[in-house]
N, C-alpha and C positions, 0 to 999 in steps of 0.2 A: 504493499499500500502506501501511497505517496501523497502529501496535502500541496495543493496547486494555488497559486495565489496570482490574481489580475489585479493591475491598477490603472485607471485611465485617468489622467491629468490633463486639464487644459488652463493654460497660464492666462492671468488677468491682462494680458497685453504684452507689445514688444520689449517694453521697460522692464517686465519682470523676466525673460527669457534669459539674462547672462546669472542672475542667482540661481533660477530652475535647472539651467546646464549644469553648474558647479555643483549644487546639491545632487544630481543625477547621475553626474560620471563618479564622484565620489561612493555614492551608495550602490550602484553596479557594481564599482571595483571590490564592497564589501560583501556585497552576495556574492560573488564569485571564488571569495574566500572561505565563506562563512561555513561552518559545520554541520554537516546533513543536506548542504546544498546538491541539487540532482542536476538541474537545470536552470540557466537565467537567460532571457531574451529579451529584446526590447524594439518596438517597432511604432511609426507616427501612423495612426489610422484616421483620415479625415479631420485632422488637426488636433488629433487626442494623441498624447503621448502616453503610450503602454508600456509597462513592463509585465512580465509573465514570469514566475519563480516556481519551481518543484523543488520540494523537499522529502526528506526523509521519513519525516515526521513533524507531528504540530508543535513539539516541542522547540524543535531546530529553527521554525520559520519565526515563531515568537520569541527566541532568544536574538534572533538577526535584527526583528520588528526593534524590538526597545533597547536595541544599544546602537553606538557609534553614528556614521553618515546617516545612518536611516532616521535612526531617531533626532536627529538635529533636522534633518528633511522635513521628516513630519511635525515637527515642532512651527515651521515657517508654512505649512502647506496651504491652509485658508489665505496666509497675507500673500501667497506667490499666485493663487488659482483654486480652481473646484476640481472635483475628482470622483469616482466612484470605485468600489472595490467589490472583488467577490474571492470567496476561497471555498475548496472544497475539497475532500478526501476520494477520488477514484481510485477504481482498483487499479488501473494502469495509468501509465504516464498518458496523457491526451494531446493532441496536436494542436497549434496555435489557434486554429478556426473554429476548433471545438469549444475550448476556453474562452476565446472572443464571445461567439455566441451566447454562452451561458451569462458573460458578464455584461452583455446588453440587455439581457432578461431579467436577471437577476442583482445586479451590483448594485450595493446600498453608497448611498451618498455620503462623504467626509466632510 
């Protein structure tokens, strides 16, 4: 079993992009080094910046979320823009399109 998480973020305007990118680059680097990470992907779809991460378990994902660059990014999330998150525990690692469709239907605003 894995735990999969997708975030979609839309910056509040061009003025926020440099800070957003700085936080994103740091968070992605942290994710790629994190204990329990299985996969890390990032894509822009329709002006929304998405990250997809997969973890060996929910505990590993929560440890990542609550530390380092990702924690700093989340503290600035609402200042920089708006977004939705979605996470679930599938039986096997899904592809990007499957998670994206689930995110569109079930993602919750943060």
